C-alpha positions in Angstrom: -45.4 -40.3 37.4 -42.1 -40.0 35.7 -41.4 -41.8 32.5 -38.1 -43.6 32.1 -35.7 -41.9 29.6 -35.2 -43.9 26.4 -31.8 -45.0 25.5 -30.6 -44.7 22.0 -31.3 -47.8 20.0 -29.0 -49.6 17.8 -31.0 -48.2 14.9 -30.3 -44.6 15.9 -26.6 -45.3 16.4 -26.4 -46.9 12.9 -28.2 -43.9 11.4 -25.7 -41.5 13.0 -22.8 -43.5 11.8 -24.1 -43.7 8.2 -24.8 -39.9 8.3 -21.1 -39.2 9.2 -19.8 -41.7 6.6 -22.0 -40.3 3.8 -21.1 -36.7 4.6 -17.4 -37.6 4.5 -17.9 -39.3 1.1 -19.7 -36.3 -0.3 -17.0 -33.9 0.9 -14.3 -36.2 -0.5 -16.0 -36.2 -4.0 -16.2 -32.4 -3.9 -12.6 -32.1 -2.9 -11.4 -34.5 -5.6 -13.6 -32.8 -8.2 -12.2 -29.3 -7.2 -8.7 -30.6 -7.3 -9.1 -32.0 -10.8 -10.8 -28.9 -12.2 -8.4 -26.4 -10.5 -5.7 -26.6 -13.3 -8.4 -25.7 -15.9 -9.5 -22.5 -14.1 -8.2 -19.2 -15.4 -5.4 -18.0 -13.2 -5.7 -14.5 -11.7 -2.9 -12.4 -13.0 -0.1 -11.5 -10.6 0.1 -7.8 -10.0 3.8 -6.9 -9.5 4.7 -4.3 -6.9 8.1 -3.9 -8.4 9.2 -0.4 -9.3 9.9 0.5 -12.9 13.6 0.3 -13.6 14.4 3.9 -14.2 17.9 3.2 -15.5 16.3 1.6 -18.6 13.7 4.3 -19.2 14.2 7.1 -21.6 13.6 10.2 -19.4 13.2 12.4 -22.5 9.9 10.6 -23.2 8.6 10.7 -19.6 8.9 14.1 -18.1 6.3 13.7 -15.4 7.4 14.9 -11.9 7.5 11.7 -9.9 8.9 10.0 -6.8 10.6 6.6 -6.9 11.2 4.5 -3.8 12.7 1.1 -4.3 12.1 0.0 -0.7 8.4 0.6 -1.2 8.3 -0.7 -4.7 6.8 2.4 -6.2 7.1 5.1 -8.8 4.4 7.6 -8.4 3.7 10.9 -10.2 3.0 13.9 -8.1 0.9 17.0 -8.8 0.1 20.4 -7.3 -3.5 21.4 -6.8 -6.1 20.2 -4.3 -6.9 16.9 -2.7 -8.4 15.6 -6.0 -4.9 15.0 -7.3 -4.6 12.1 -4.8 -6.7 10.1 -7.2 -3.8 10.3 -9.8 -0.8 9.9 -7.5 0.9 12.0 -4.8 0.1 15.6 -3.8 2.8 18.2 -3.8 1.6 20.1 -0.7 2.3 23.8 -0.3 4.7 24.1 -3.3 5.6 27.6 -2.0 7.4 26.0 0.9 9.8 24.0 -1.1 10.8 21.8 -4.0 13.9 19.8 -5.0 15.3 22.6 -7.2 15.0 25.6 -4.8 15.3 23.7 -1.4 13.0 24.3 1.6 10.4 21.8 2.8 9.3 19.8 -0.2 6.1 18.0 0.9 4.5 15.0 -0.7 1.3 13.4 0.7 -0.4 10.3 -0.7 -3.0 7.7 0.3 -1.9 4.9 2.6 -4.8 2.6 1.8 -7.6 3.5 -0.6 -9.8 0.6 -1.8 -10.3 0.2 -5.5 -12.6 -2.1 -7.6 -9.7 -4.5 -8.3 -6.5 -5.4 -6.4 -4.5 -3.5 -9.1 -6.6 -0.4 -8.7 -6.3 -0.6 -4.8 -2.5 -0.8 -5.1 -2.4 2.1 -7.6 -4.6 4.2 -5.3 -2.6 3.3 -2.1 1.0 4.4 -3.2 2.2 5.0 0.4 0.9 1.7 1.8 4.4 0.6 2.8 5.6 4.0 4.1 6.4 2.4 7.5 8.8 0.0 5.9 11.3 2.9 5.3 14.3 3.1 7.6 17.0 5.7 8.1 19.4 5.7 5.2 16.9 4.4 2.6 17.1 6.2 -0.7 14.3 8.2 -2.4 14.6 9.4 -5.9 12.6 12.4 -7.2 12.3 13.5 -10.9 11.5 17.1 -10.8 11.5 19.5 -13.8 13.5 17.1 -15.9 16.2 16.4 -13.3 16.8 13.6 -10.8 17.4 14.3 -7.1 18.3 11.7 -4.5 17.3 11.9 -0.8 18.2 9.7 2.2 15.7 9.1 5.0 16.9 10.8 8.1 13.9 10.6 10.4 10.5 8.9 10.8 7.9 10.1 13.2 4.2 9.7 14.0 2.1 12.7 14.5 -1.6 13.7 15.3 -3.9 14.8 12.5 -3.6 18.4 13.8 0.2 18.5 13.7 0.5 20.9 10.9 4.1 21.9 11.7 5.3 19.1 9.5 4.4 21.4 6.5 6.1 24.5 7.8 8.8 26.1 5.7 12.3 25.1 6.5 15.6 26.8 5.9 17.4 23.5 5.3 16.3 21.6 2.2 14.4 18.4 3.0 11.7 16.1 1.7 8.7 15.4 3.8 6.5 12.4 2.9 3.4 11.6 4.9 0.3 9.5 4.9 -2.5 8.5 7.2 -2.1 5.6 9.7 -3.5 2.3 8.4 -6.2 2.6 11.1 -7.4 5.8 9.5 -6.9 9.5 9.2 -8.2 10.2 12.7 -5.4 8.0 14.2 -2.7 10.4 12.9 0.0 10.6 10.2 3.1 8.6 9.5 5.9 11.0 8.5 9.2 10.4 6.7 11.8 13.2 6.6 14.6 12.9 4.1 17.6 15.1 3.3 19.2 15.6 -0.1 22.3 13.7 -0.9 25.4 15.6 -2.1 25.6 15.0 -5.8 
């Protein structure tokens, strides 16, 4: 014998209605309270991605070798050595293949995205994050051995992780910047080629 299904009573409908109304009131109180308290919260400091204005710096007091790219909003020191130098800035790869002073293939590699403990540390550890924003004609300035050199982007390519030819010596002077793809090292490398401007 089947039992007839019970229809919701007026009491149940009223309970559901009051539940929705009371939930709405509680959420409204929370929203208003948060809005009133928000101006009293300590603001998180803005971390500027603007490059240092090198025209205002005294180069005699800062003789670090460094690369400055306005388009990417960076000024990054570079070092020779092994992969550990990537924690301090960019890595001057294969210095025997070139540098701004002697020509050849001057190679700089840096992290694209390396997470840090704070947003500022993440930004510092990811100097080439915006490498894909560079376009042909963009300027790159390099301070090397107490002298400035200017390069113009002439090519941009994507290569596999095994494409070591980008580090080969070259007869013509050039700057090669590269970093991993945002999806990771296994996905390949993003490469910028730049040629020196005639000074």
